[in-house]
C-alpha positions in Angstrom: 64.8 82.2 112.0 66.4 84.8 114.1 66.0 88.3 112.2 69.5 90.0 111.5 70.7 92.4 113.3 72.9 95.5 113.0 75.3 97.6 115.3 74.1 100.9 116.1 76.6 101.5 119.2 78.8 99.9 121.6 78.7 100.3 125.6 82.3 101.3 126.5 81.1 102.1 130.1 78.9 102.9 132.7 78.2 106.8 133.7 77.2 107.9 136.9 75.6 105.3 139.7 72.0 105.7 138.3 72.2 103.3 135.3 73.8 105.5 132.6 76.0 103.8 130.0 78.6 105.6 127.8 77.9 104.5 124.3 80.3 104.8 121.4 77.9 105.5 118.1 78.1 103.3 115.3 75.3 105.1 113.5 74.7 108.4 111.7 70.9 108.2 112.4 70.4 110.5 115.5 66.8 108.8 115.9 68.4 105.6 116.8 68.9 106.9 120.7 65.5 108.7 121.0 63.7 108.3 124.1 60.9 105.4 123.8 63.0 103.6 121.1 64.0 99.9 121.5 67.5 98.7 121.3 68.8 95.2 121.5 71.9 94.6 123.9 73.8 91.7 122.6 76.9 90.4 124.2 78.7 87.1 122.7 77.2 83.5 123.3 74.1 85.3 125.0 70.2 86.0 123.7 69.6 89.6 122.8 68.1 91.8 125.5 65.4 94.2 124.6 65.8 97.7 126.1 63.7 100.6 125.9 65.2 104.1 126.2 64.5 106.0 129.0 66.6 109.1 128.5 69.4 110.3 126.2 72.0 112.9 126.2 75.3 113.6 124.4 78.4 114.1 126.7 82.0 114.8 125.4 81.3 113.2 122.1 79.5 109.9 123.6 75.8 109.2 123.9 74.9 108.5 127.6 71.6 106.1 127.5 69.6 105.0 130.5 67.1 102.2 130.1 63.7 101.9 131.5 63.7 99.9 134.3 67.3 100.2 134.8 68.6 103.0 137.4 71.5 101.8 138.8 75.0 101.2 138.2 75.2 97.6 139.5 72.5 96.9 137.1 74.8 97.9 133.9 78.2 97.1 135.1 77.9 94.0 132.9 76.9 95.3 129.7 80.3 97.0 129.5 81.6 95.9 125.9 78.2 94.8 124.5 76.9 96.1 121.5 73.5 98.0 121.0 71.7 96.7 118.0 68.6 97.1 115.9 66.7 94.3 114.0 66.2 94.6 109.9 63.0 95.5 110.4 64.2 99.0 112.4 66.2 100.0 109.3 65.3 103.1 108.0 64.6 103.4 104.4 67.2 105.3 102.5 67.1 107.7 99.5 69.1 107.0 96.4 72.9 107.2 96.9 72.6 106.9 100.5 73.9 103.5 102.2 74.3 101.7 105.4 77.7 101.3 106.8 77.4 97.8 106.7 76.6 98.0 103.0 79.9 99.6 102.3 82.4 98.1 104.7 84.2 95.5 103.0 83.6 96.6 99.2 86.4 96.1 96.9 87.6 99.5 95.6 88.3 100.0 91.8 89.8 103.0 89.6 87.9 103.8 86.5 90.3 101.8 84.5 88.9 98.7 86.3 92.4 98.4 88.7 91.4 96.8 92.1 93.5 99.0 94.4 91.9 98.1 97.9 88.8 97.4 100.1 86.7 99.8 102.3 87.6 98.6 106.3 85.9 101.3 108.0 84.0 104.6 108.0 84.8 108.1 109.7 82.2 110.9 110.1 84.4 113.4 111.1 82.0 116.2 110.0 80.5 117.6 106.5 80.8 114.3 104.8 81.6 110.5 105.4 85.4 109.3 104.9 85.9 106.0 103.8 89.0 104.3 105.1 90.8 102.0 102.2 93.1 99.3 103.2 95.3 99.2 99.8 96.7 95.9 98.2 99.8 97.0 99.4 100.8 100.1 101.1 99.1 102.5 104.1 95.7 103.0 104.4 93.9 105.8 102.2 91.3 108.0 103.3 88.4 108.5 100.7 85.9 111.6 101.2 82.5 110.2 100.1 82.1 113.1 97.7 80.7 112.9 94.2 84.1 114.2 92.5 85.9 111.1 93.8 83.6 108.2 94.4 81.9 107.5 91.0 80.0 104.5 91.4 78.7 102.5 94.4 77.3 98.9 93.8 76.6 97.4 96.9 74.9 94.2 95.4 78.4 93.4 93.5 80.3 94.7 96.5 82.1 97.2 94.4 83.1 100.8 94.6 84.7 102.7 91.9 86.8 105.9 92.2 88.4 108.7 90.5 91.2 109.8 92.7 92.3 113.5 92.9 96.1 114.3 92.7 97.9 113.1 95.7 95.0 110.9 97.1 96.6 107.6 96.7 100.2 108.8 97.5 
């Protein structure tokens, strides 16, 4: 039985000639990319490759990683488009009222009245608080700030989020 794995980043390109890769981060845990940490490179239809992080820096909003034993661009060229994942055992314990992205994405969104209005399809992290992108039953996507005033209840077990939209949010 293989352990469940979760995305923490996607390799979008190589960087320089010394084996660094440019990573689009899909996690808001900085420690995912700490030097000495382990990530699994996963490409479609291939067995995961275990990699140890040798160096990490942030450049123009992207994480640049270099892995132990890999110091040449030709060693990482074929990594483009692959996901970097962690195992379930590497998940961090969360505080109450904290959730993993994979727990929120796909949740149905309801109003306090019980009316279903959409599904969470993506999470953005623009700054102070996350913003949940909701695909409405009909109409355009709506951005829901993850703040107490709006998000009233999150029940990941029931795959359900209840919100109280402020004036104009759903227009």
